[in-house]
C-alpha positions in Angstrom: 74.4 119.6 92.9 72.8 115.9 92.2 75.5 114.8 89.6 78.1 112.3 90.7 81.8 114.4 90.8 84.3 114.3 88.2 86.9 112.9 89.7 89.8 113.8 86.4 90.9 117.2 87.9 92.6 118.9 90.4 90.2 120.5 92.9 90.9 124.2 92.8 89.1 125.3 95.6 90.8 122.6 98.1 94.3 124.2 97.3 93.2 127.9 97.7 92.3 126.3 101.2 95.7 125.3 101.8 97.0 128.3 100.8 95.3 130.4 103.1 95.2 127.8 106.7 99.3 127.8 105.4 99.2 132.2 105.6 97.1 131.8 108.8 99.4 129.5 110.7 102.4 131.7 108.9 100.6 134.7 111.0 99.9 133.3 114.6 103.6 132.2 114.4 104.7 135.9 113.5 103.2 137.0 116.7 105.9 135.3 119.3 109.4 136.4 117.4 107.8 140.0 116.8 106.5 141.0 120.4 110.0 139.2 121.8 112.7 140.7 119.8 111.5 143.3 117.5 108.2 145.3 119.2 104.8 144.6 120.4 102.0 144.0 118.2 98.4 146.1 119.0 96.7 143.9 121.3 93.5 143.5 118.8 95.3 142.6 116.0 97.6 140.4 118.0 94.5 138.4 119.2 93.1 138.2 115.7 96.4 137.1 114.6 97.0 134.4 117.6 93.7 132.6 116.0 96.1 131.5 113.1 96.1 127.9 114.6 92.6 127.4 113.3 94.6 126.9 109.7 95.7 123.9 111.1 92.3 122.6 111.4 91.6 122.9 107.9 95.0 120.9 107.3 93.7 118.0 109.7 89.9 118.3 107.7 91.4 118.1 104.4 93.6 115.0 105.1 90.2 113.0 105.7 88.9 114.7 102.7 91.8 113.7 100.7 92.4 110.3 101.9 89.0 109.2 101.6 88.7 111.0 98.3 91.6 109.6 96.2 91.5 105.7 97.7 87.8 105.1 98.2 88.2 103.4 94.7 91.0 102.0 94.2 92.3 100.6 97.9 91.2 96.8 97.0 93.3 97.0 93.9 96.4 95.0 93.7 99.7 96.9 94.9 97.5 99.6 96.1 99.4 99.2 99.7 102.4 99.8 98.5 101.3 102.6 96.4 99.7 104.0 99.5 102.5 103.4 102.2 105.3 105.0 99.4 103.2 108.0 98.5 102.3 109.3 102.3 105.7 108.0 103.3 107.9 110.3 100.6 105.2 113.4 100.8 105.9 113.9 104.4 109.5 112.9 105.0 111.5 114.2 101.5 110.2 117.8 101.6 110.9 117.8 105.6 113.9 115.9 106.3 116.6 118.5 104.7 114.7 120.9 107.0 114.4 119.2 110.1 118.5 118.4 109.6 119.5 121.9 108.8 117.6 123.4 112.2 118.6 120.1 114.5 122.6 121.0 113.2 121.9 124.7 114.1 120.4 124.2 117.5 123.2 121.2 118.1 125.7 123.8 117.2 124.2 126.8 118.9 122.3 125.8 121.7 120.9 129.1 122.6 118.6 129.3 119.7 116.7 126.6 120.6 113.3 127.3 121.8 113.0 127.1 125.0 110.0 125.1 127.0 110.1 122.4 125.0 111.6 119.2 125.0 113.3 117.6 121.3 115.6 115.1 120.6 117.8 114.1 117.6 115.7 110.7 117.4 111.9 112.7 117.4 113.4 115.1 114.8 114.7 112.4 112.2 111.7 110.0 112.5 108.8 112.5 113.7 108.0 109.8 116.6 106.8 111.6 119.7 108.6 109.3 122.0 108.9 111.2 125.0 110.1 114.2 122.8 109.2 116.7 119.9 111.0 117.6 116.6 113.1 120.7 116.7 110.3 122.0 114.2 108.3 122.8 116.5 105.3 123.3 113.8 105.9 119.2 113.1 103.7 118.2 115.9 101.4 118.2 113.1 103.1 115.6 111.3 102.9 113.2 113.9 99.0 113.3 113.8 99.4 113.1 110.1 101.2 110.0 109.6 98.8 108.7 113.0 96.0 109.9 110.3 97.8 107.9 107.2 98.0 104.4 109.5 94.2 104.7 110.3 93.1 105.3 106.9 95.2 102.3 105.6 93.5 100.2 108.5 90.4 101.4 107.7 90.5 100.8 104.2 92.0 97.1 104.1 89.3 96.4 106.5 86.5 97.9 103.7 84.3 100.0 106.3 86.6 103.2 106.3 83.4 105.5 107.3 82.1 102.8 109.7 85.5 102.4 111.4 85.7 106.6 111.1 82.8 106.4 113.0 83.4 103.8 115.7 86.8 106.0 116.3 84.9 108.9 116.7 82.7 107.6 119.2 85.9 106.4 121.6 87.1 110.2 121.0 83.9 111.6 122.1 83.5 109.3 125.0 87.1 110.2 126.3 86.1 113.9 125.5 83.3 113.7 128.1 85.0 111.7 130.7 88.5 112.7 131.1 89.9 115.5 131.7 91.3 117.7 128.4 94.7 117.0 126.8 97.3 119.8 127.7 97.2 122.6 125.2 98.6 124.0 122.7 99.4 120.2 122.2 99.9 117.0 123.9 101.5 114.6 121.8 101.6 111.1 124.0 100.3 108.3 122.7 97.2 109.0 124.4 96.5 112.3 123.1 97.8 110.9 119.3 94.9 108.4 119.9 92.1 110.5 121.5 92.4 113.8 121.1 89.2 116.1 119.4 91.4 117.1 116.9 91.2 113.8 115.2 87.5 114.1 115.2 88.3 116.7 112.0 90.2 114.1 110.1 86.5 112.0 110.4 84.3 115.0 109.6 86.7 115.4 106.2 86.2 111.6 105.2 82.5 112.2 105.6 82.4 115.3 103.5 84.4 113.1 100.9 81.7 110.6 100.8 79.3 113.2 100.3 81.0 114.6 97.7 81.5 111.2 95.9 77.7 110.4 95.6 74.7 111.6 94.4 72.8 112.2 97.7 73.3 115.9 97.4 70.2 117.7 96.7 70.7 121.3 98.1 73.8 123.2 99.7 71.5 124.5 102.2 71.7 121.6 104.7 75.3 122.1 104.4 75.4 125.9 105.2 73.7 126.0 108.2 75.1 123.1 109.6 78.4 125.3 109.1 76.5 128.4 110.3 76.0 126.7 113.4 79.4 124.7 114.4 80.9 128.3 113.3 78.7 130.4 115.2 78.8 127.6 118.2 82.8 127.7 118.2 82.5 131.9 118.3 79.8 132.1 121.1 82.0 129.8 123.0 84.8 132.4 122.7 87.1 130.4 120.0 88.7 127.8 122.8 91.4 126.3 121.4 90.4 123.1 123.2 86.9 123.0 121.2 88.7 124.1 117.8 87.1 120.8 116.1 83.5 122.8 116.1 85.7 124.8 113.7 86.8 121.7 111.8 83.2 120.5 111.6 82.1 123.8 110.2 84.5 124.1 107.5 83.6 120.0 106.7 80.0 120.9 106.0 81.3 124.1 104.0 83.8 121.9 101.7 80.6 119.9 100.7 78.9 122.2 98.5 82.1 124.4 97.6 83.4 121.4 95.9 80.5 119.9 94.3 79.9 123.9 93.0 83.4 124.6 91.7 83.2 121.0 90.0 79.7 122.0 88.5 81.5 125.2 87.1 79.6 127.8 89.3 83.1 129.9 90.5 86.6 129.6 89.8 90.0 129.9 91.8 92.2 132.7 91.4 95.3 130.7 89.9 97.9 132.7 92.1 96.0 131.2 95.3 96.5 128.0 94.0 99.9 128.1 93.2 100.3 129.2 96.5 98.3 126.2 97.8 100.7 124.0 95.9 103.6 125.4 97.8 101.9 125.0 101.4 103.9 122.5 102.9 106.9 124.0 101.9 105.6 127.4 103.9 104.6 125.0 106.5 107.5 123.6 107.1 110.2 127.2 106.5 108.4 129.7 108.0 109.1 128.8 111.7 113.1 128.8 112.1 112.9 131.6 108.7 110.6 134.3 110.7 112.6 133.8 113.9 115.9 135.0 111.8 114.0 137.7 110.0 113.3 139.0 113.9 116.2 138.8 115.0 117.6 141.4 111.9 114.7 143.6 112.2 115.9 143.8 115.6 119.1 145.0 114.8 118.1 147.5 111.5 116.4 150.7 112.8 114.9 151.4 109.6 113.0 147.6 110.0 112.8 147.8 114.3 108.7 148.2 113.6 106.2 145.5 114.1 104.5 146.0 111.1 107.6 146.5 108.7 108.7 143.0 110.5 105.6 141.2 109.8 105.6 142.3 106.3 109.2 141.1 106.0 108.5 138.1 107.8 105.4 137.0 105.7 107.1 138.0 102.6 110.2 135.8 103.3 107.9 132.9 104.4 106.0 133.1 101.2 109.4 133.5 99.0 111.1 130.7 100.5 108.1 128.3 100.7 107.4 128.7 97.0 111.2 128.2 95.8 111.8 125.3 97.9 108.4 124.1 96.6 109.8 124.7 93.0 113.5 123.8 93.4 113.8 120.9 95.7 110.4 119.6 96.7 108.8 118.4 93.4 112.2 117.5 91.9 113.2 115.5 94.6 109.7 113.7 95.5 109.7 113.1 91.4 113.3 111.6 91.7 112.5 109.5 94.9 109.2 107.7 93.6 111.2 106.9 90.0 113.6 105.0 92.8 111.2 103.4 94.5 109.2 102.4 91.8 111.7 99.7 90.7 111.3 97.7 94.1 107.7 96.9 94.3 104.3 96.8 92.3 102.6 100.0 91.9 98.5 100.3 91.7 97.5 102.3 89.1 97.3 106.0 89.7 94.8 107.6 91.0 92.4 109.7 89.1 92.4 112.9 90.6 95.2 115.1 92.4 92.6 117.3 94.5 95.1 118.7 97.4 96.1 117.6 100.9 96.8 118.1 104.0 99.6 119.3 105.8 101.9 117.1 104.3 99.6 115.5 101.9 99.4 116.1 97.9 
């Protein structure tokens, strides 16, 4: 545990975490179309599935971890800024835009299919900038936060004090948390919320975890395990309040430190199927909501499928299959094609030494 990290390999435990987080988000989102269009899910199981929103907290912690892990020793090199901006924007928008444009077209042609209770617009859908409205894709609010994380990270690294800047940002968030009413749930995409929502603390937790992983400061895993137990236990004791899910994020950040270091030391392995599913997690995240809505409408009309369990299983299989296919047939080839074209336009810094994984839209 006290040896420096090897940075020349993918961190499989992070990819496995991405897979589990994406599946958790799928499970919460399948409850709405199943309950409203097919048949009610048993209450206890429905309550458990609704806690799948915590997958987003994992993605936010992971975003901070990855951005620090990959960029901490290259941010002052020539061409880094261009490479950073290119890699982050292409990673978000290249897989996202085809899905967003397709969904936008369906909503404009068939307005009754659009989600009720949300204000969305063409501009917000195409840019992910929530200027008084949101993307037509319901899960895209997290991508607005991701873009915000990327901007902060760029600033922090250019100032050469990423952890200090992150700590100051966290203090501002905590001060607002203690002195002002909580932001609207499940998500408020106002400028104030994007800047000071407690969810942003998870990004700072992830950066701190990466700093600890990369150093030689670790003598034993027990302080991190105890920190995780305390944070997760407090979150459970409070009743899993969504407005306090940053406690869950803190627990995850504590766990990441020993898990990543132990994997690097060869203490355990991760199943390859879970790693491959993690690779496709962004595609699954993008596709699952509209796809599951369509599956539920089919289940409601087919007697053999008109049962909550059948619809949940079919929705899960469809989300995974479509996500893996989209990842392999479009996401990877399109990203490679776009980046080859962009490479001709500006100088690039040397490639990072690791490809450890990423957040909602990071890899």
